[in-house]
C-alpha positions as CSV (number, residue, x, y, z in Angstrom):
1,M,13.6,27.3,-62.4
2,I,14.6,23.9,-60.7
3,L,11.0,23.0,-60.9
4,K,10.4,23.7,-64.7
5,K,12.9,20.9,-65.5
6,L,11.6,18.3,-63.1
7,N,8.5,16.0,-64.5
8,R,5.1,16.0,-63.2
9,R,5.4,12.8,-60.7
10,E,8.7,14.2,-59.6
11,K,6.7,18.0,-58.9
12,Y,4.3,16.0,-57.0
13,A,6.8,14.8,-54.7
14,V,8.7,17.9,-53.9
15,Y,5.4,19.4,-53.7
16,G,4.1,16.8,-51.2
17,A,7.3,17.0,-49.3
18,L,7.0,20.7,-48.9
19,G,3.6,20.2,-47.9
20,F,4.6,18.0,-45.2
21,L,7.6,19.9,-44.2
22,C,4.7,22.7,-43.6
23,I,2.6,21.0,-41.9
24,F,5.3,19.7,-39.4
25,V,6.7,23.1,-39.0
26,L,3.0,24.1,-38.1
27,F,2.7,21.2,-35.5
28,Q,6.0,22.1,-34.1
29,L,5.5,26.0,-33.6
30,V,1.9,26.0,-33.2
31,V,0.2,22.7,-32.3
32,F,2.5,21.1,-29.6
33,P,3.3,24.2,-27.9
34,F,-0.5,25.0,-27.6
35,M,-1.1,21.6,-26.3
36,D,1.9,21.7,-23.9
37,K,0.6,24.6,-22.5
38,K,-3.1,23.2,-22.3
39,A,-1.6,20.4,-20.0
40,R,0.5,22.7,-17.9
41,L,-2.3,24.8,-17.3
42,Q,-4.4,21.5,-16.3
43,R,-1.8,20.5,-13.8
44,M,-1.6,23.7,-12.4
45,I,-5.4,23.6,-11.8
46,E,-5.4,20.4,-10.4
47,V,-2.6,21.4,-7.8
48,K,-4.1,24.6,-6.9
49,S,-8.0,22.5,-6.4
50,E,-6.0,20.3,-4.1
51,T,-4.4,23.3,-2.1
52,L,-7.6,24.8,-2.0
53,Q,-9.6,22.0,-0.8
54,G,-6.7,21.4,1.8
55,L,-7.6,24.9,3.1
56,I,-11.0,24.1,3.4
57,N,-10.3,21.4,5.2
58,L,-8.1,23.9,7.4
59,K,-10.8,26.2,7.9
60,F,-12.9,23.9,9.1
61,E,-10.8,22.3,11.7
62,Y,-10.1,25.9,12.8
63,D,-13.9,26.3,13.0
64,A,-14.0,23.4,15.0
65,L,-11.8,24.1,17.5
66,G,-12.6,27.7,17.8
67,E,-15.8,26.2,19.2
68,K,-14.3,23.7,21.2
69,V,-12.3,26.6,22.9
70,E,-15.3,28.6,23.4
71,F,-17.0,25.7,24.8
72,S,-14.4,25.2,27.3
73,K,-14.3,28.5,28.3
74,V,-18.2,28.4,29.6
75,R,-17.4,25.0,30.8
76,L,-14.9,27.1,33.1
77,S,-16.5,29.8,34.1
78,Q,-19.4,27.2,35.2
79,R,-16.9,25.5,37.4
80,N,-17.5,26.0,41.4
81,K,-15.1,29.0,42.5
82,G,-11.7,27.9,44.0
83,F,-12.2,24.3,43.0
84,T,-9.0,22.4,42.7
85,L,-8.5,18.8,41.3
86,F,-7.1,17.6,44.3
87,S,-10.1,18.2,46.9
88,F,-12.5,17.2,44.2
89,L,-10.8,13.7,43.6
90,D,-11.2,13.2,47.4
91,K,-14.8,14.1,48.0
92,L,-15.7,11.6,44.9
93,A,-13.5,9.2,46.5
94,G,-15.5,9.8,49.6
95,R,-19.1,9.6,47.8
96,V,-18.0,6.4,45.9
97,G,-16.8,4.5,48.8
98,V,-12.7,4.0,47.6
99,K,-11.5,7.1,50.0
100,D,-9.8,4.2,52.4
101,N,-8.4,2.4,49.7
102,I,-6.0,5.5,48.7
103,K,-2.7,4.6,49.2
104,Y,-1.5,8.0,48.0
105,M,-2.7,11.5,46.2
106,K,0.1,13.3,44.6
107,P,-0.8,16.4,43.2
108,S,1.3,18.8,40.2
109,L,0.6,22.0,38.5
110,S,2.5,22.6,35.3
111,T,2.3,26.2,33.2
112,Q,1.3,25.9,29.7
113,R,3.6,27.9,27.3
114,N,2.1,30.8,25.5
115,S,-1.2,30.3,27.6
116,L,-3.4,31.5,30.3
117,Y,-4.1,28.6,31.9
118,K,-2.2,25.7,34.1
119,I,-2.7,21.9,33.9
120,S,-3.6,20.6,37.4
121,R,-2.9,16.6,37.7
122,V,-3.4,14.4,40.6
123,E,-1.4,10.9,40.3
124,M,-3.0,8.5,42.7
125,K,-2.9,5.0,43.8
126,I,-6.1,2.9,45.2
127,E,-5.3,-0.7,46.4
128,A,-7.8,-3.4,46.7
129,V,-11.0,-2.1,44.9
130,S,-13.6,-4.3,43.0
131,M,-14.2,-3.6,39.3
132,D,-18.0,-1.8,40.3
133,Q,-15.9,0.9,42.3
134,L,-13.4,1.8,39.9
135,K,-16.0,1.7,37.2
136,A,-18.0,4.0,39.4
137,Y,-15.1,6.3,40.1
138,L,-13.6,6.8,36.5
139,Y,-17.6,7.2,35.5
140,R,-18.3,10.1,38.1
141,I,-14.6,11.3,37.2
142,E,-15.2,11.5,33.3
143,T,-19.1,12.8,33.1
144,S,-18.0,15.9,35.4
145,K,-19.0,18.9,34.4
146,N,-15.6,20.3,35.5
147,M,-13.7,19.4,32.5
148,I,-11.3,16.5,33.8
149,R,-9.8,13.6,32.2
150,V,-8.1,10.5,33.3
151,K,-4.9,10.7,31.2
152,R,-3.5,7.5,32.1
153,I,-4.1,4.6,34.3
154,A,-2.5,1.0,35.3
155,I,-4.8,-2.0,36.7
156,T,-2.9,-4.6,38.8
157,K,-4.9,-7.4,40.4
158,T,-3.8,-8.3,44.1
159,E,-3.5,-11.3,45.6
160,K,-5.2,-10.5,49.1
161,P,-8.0,-10.2,49.0
162,K,-9.2,-12.2,45.6
163,G,-10.8,-10.5,43.0
164,F,-9.7,-7.0,43.9
165,I,-7.4,-4.5,41.7
166,N,-4.7,-1.7,42.8
167,V,-5.1,1.0,40.1
168,T,-2.8,4.0,39.6
169,L,-4.4,6.6,37.9
170,E,-3.4,10.0,36.1
171,V,-6.1,12.5,36.3
172,E,-5.7,16.3,34.8
173,A,-7.7,19.1,34.4
174,V,-7.4,23.1,32.8
175,Q,-6.9,25.9,36.0
176,A,-8.2,29.1,35.3
């Protein structure tokens, strides 16, 4: 046919072009789609691995929170029956020697949504105390086994007597 009329060099050129065309089609229809799919799968594996690592981290956080909740339940059950934050802070102030310096103590109670527990808060102002007295009072509050924490503290220095400070504290505890 047409190939018979062509000389040898032209036949090689046609065969070369056909071979190139076959290789080009093979790459377009087989090799490139395979490589694209492989790259897509590799990206999916990376995304899924990151998601899995995130889930593992969340599980560790969840387990840690569960342990804290159990620890808190045990600590709450060990608290003296009839415990109130107000009376605890008042007695502690007497032991540390700052009871006479207390200007006011304002108790409040708030209920947490979807919880069996309430948050008991006491805002108090202590005037003209030394840093040592404040440190002793705060230390005994924070190291108490009654799960009490100082939520907010404001310290200002006083002019009279010199070297003393005024303190406003907000202390809170979980109430069963």
